[in-house]
GUSE-139948 format. One record per residue (C-alpha): residue number from 1; x, y, z. Coordinates in Angstrom, 3 decimals, padded with zeros to 6 digits. Each point is the difference from the previous one (the first is absolute). Layout:
<vovexs>
VOVEX|NUM|X|Y|Z $
...
</vovexs>
This chain:
<vovexs>
VOVEX|1|003.332|-002.069|-025.981 $
VOVEX|2|003.275|-001.818|-000.156 $
VOVEX|3|000.411|-000.844|003.600 $
VOVEX|4|-001.704|-002.376|002.522 $
VOVEX|5|-000.606|000.603|003.641 $
VOVEX|6|001.527|-002.305|002.560 $
VOVEX|7|-002.940|000.226|002.386 $
VOVEX|8|-001.959|-002.871|001.322 $
VOVEX|9|-003.719|-000.127|000.193 $
VOVEX|10|000.293|000.043|003.745 $
VOVEX|11|002.022|003.136|-000.076 $
VOVEX|12|-002.478|001.723|-002.225 $
VOVEX|13|-002.905|-000.947|002.189 $
VOVEX|14|001.717|001.046|003.184 $
VOVEX|15|000.826|003.397|-001.557 $
VOVEX|16|-003.672|000.413|-001.021 $
VOVEX|17|-001.157|-000.729|003.568 $
VOVEX|18|002.510|002.310|001.479 $
VOVEX|19|-001.082|002.845|-002.312 $
VOVEX|20|-003.654|-000.509|000.754 $
VOVEX|21|000.673|-000.021|003.766 $
VOVEX|22|002.133|003.102|-000.323 $
VOVEX|23|-002.785|001.847|-001.809 $
VOVEX|24|-002.454|-001.122|002.643 $
VOVEX|25|002.384|001.151|002.801 $
VOVEX|26|000.598|003.453|-001.683 $
VOVEX|27|-003.843|000.687|-000.009 $
VOVEX|28|-000.591|-001.380|003.461 $
VOVEX|29|002.932|001.988|001.459 $
VOVEX|30|-001.529|003.184|-001.229 $
VOVEX|31|-003.559|-000.726|000.951 $
VOVEX|32|000.880|-001.392|003.449 $
VOVEX|33|002.166|003.200|000.649 $
VOVEX|34|-003.257|001.952|-000.786 $
VOVEX|35|-001.766|-001.982|002.727 $
VOVEX|36|-001.663|-002.671|-002.122 $
VOVEX|37|-000.157|-003.303|001.908 $
VOVEX|38|-000.086|-003.630|-000.963 $
VOVEX|39|-003.472|-000.270|001.497 $
VOVEX|40|-001.183|002.917|-002.207 $
VOVEX|41|001.389|-001.704|-003.094 $
VOVEX|42|-001.592|-003.195|001.003 $
VOVEX|43|-003.274|001.729|000.362 $
VOVEX|44|000.387|001.606|-003.405 $
VOVEX|45|000.882|-003.383|-001.594 $
VOVEX|46|-002.630|-001.932|001.946 $
VOVEX|47|002.760|-002.293|001.193 $
VOVEX|48|001.190|-001.340|003.363 $
VOVEX|49|002.644|002.177|001.683 $
VOVEX|50|002.249|-002.973|000.525 $
VOVEX|51|-000.064|-000.752|-003.685 $
VOVEX|52|000.737|003.663|-000.866 $
VOVEX|53|002.886|-000.005|002.435 $
VOVEX|54|001.465|-003.195|-001.460 $
VOVEX|55|000.145|001.500|-003.325 $
VOVEX|56|001.393|003.379|001.102 $
VOVEX|57|002.705|-001.725|001.922 $
VOVEX|58|001.029|-002.268|-002.824 $
VOVEX|59|-001.256|-003.197|001.509 $
VOVEX|60|-002.276|-000.723|-002.996 $
VOVEX|61|002.452|-001.736|-002.432 $
VOVEX|62|-002.559|-000.479|-002.760 $
VOVEX|63|-001.249|003.633|-000.335 $
VOVEX|64|-001.442|000.331|-003.483 $
VOVEX|65|-000.143|003.141|-002.254 $
VOVEX|66|-003.758|000.173|000.789 $
VOVEX|67|000.748|000.045|003.775 $
VOVEX|68|002.644|002.622|-000.481 $
VOVEX|69|-002.354|002.170|-002.100 $
VOVEX|70|-002.799|-000.426|002.594 $
VOVEX|71|002.127|000.996|002.896 $
VOVEX|72|001.488|002.964|-001.983 $
VOVEX|73|-003.577|001.102|-000.821 $
VOVEX|74|-001.002|-000.289|003.624 $
VOVEX|75|002.749|002.420|000.829 $
VOVEX|76|-000.919|002.386|-002.807 $
VOVEX|77|002.728|-001.044|-002.457 $
VOVEX|78|-000.143|-001.562|-003.495 $
VOVEX|79|002.339|-002.710|-001.169 $
VOVEX|80|002.194|001.035|-002.963 $
VOVEX|81|001.843|-002.726|-001.914 $
VOVEX|82|002.894|000.963|-002.236 $
VOVEX|83|003.026|-001.763|-001.396 $
VOVEX|84|003.544|000.887|-001.265 $
VOVEX|85|002.516|-001.746|-002.180 $
VOVEX|86|003.113|-001.332|001.907 $
VOVEX|87|002.240|002.135|-002.143 $
VOVEX|88|-001.894|003.102|001.141 $
VOVEX|89|000.502|-000.552|003.732 $
VOVEX|90|002.322|002.533|001.561 $
VOVEX|91|002.201|-001.670|002.650 $
VOVEX|92|001.238|002.476|002.695 $
VOVEX|93|003.648|000.784|-000.399 $
VOVEX|94|000.222|-002.181|-003.130 $
VOVEX|95|-001.980|001.889|-002.650 $
VOVEX|96|-002.445|-001.542|-002.368 $
VOVEX|97|000.668|-003.737|000.007 $
VOVEX|98|-001.969|-003.097|000.144 $
VOVEX|99|-001.621|-000.439|003.307 $
VOVEX|100|000.855|-003.768|-000.017 $
VOVEX|101|002.886|-002.254|-001.033 $
VOVEX|102|-000.367|-000.568|-003.737 $
VOVEX|103|001.832|-002.333|-002.247 $
VOVEX|104|000.668|000.578|-003.761 $
VOVEX|105|-001.745|-002.547|-002.237 $
VOVEX|106|002.192|-001.043|-002.823 $
</vovexs>
């Protein structure tokens, strides 16, 4: 690789939290539309409904991968983790380009 990313650690962590929450919300949106309630999820997980609601509403800023996997399992989902190289990311209306600003390394 002959380039370096211009992303900060904070940006990378924020993106990871956003992606984790997005995955959780996607699963919750489907299950709640099917009639599954936060109380039912709390019962499945053996947790307090208030704690479950905080996680589902994004008010749990330190959600771990383990918590994400636990909640997904409680809703009948499995966590899948994958990665892709920056150069393979397709940006809408721009074709295949780096997803982030990159600077050539001399």
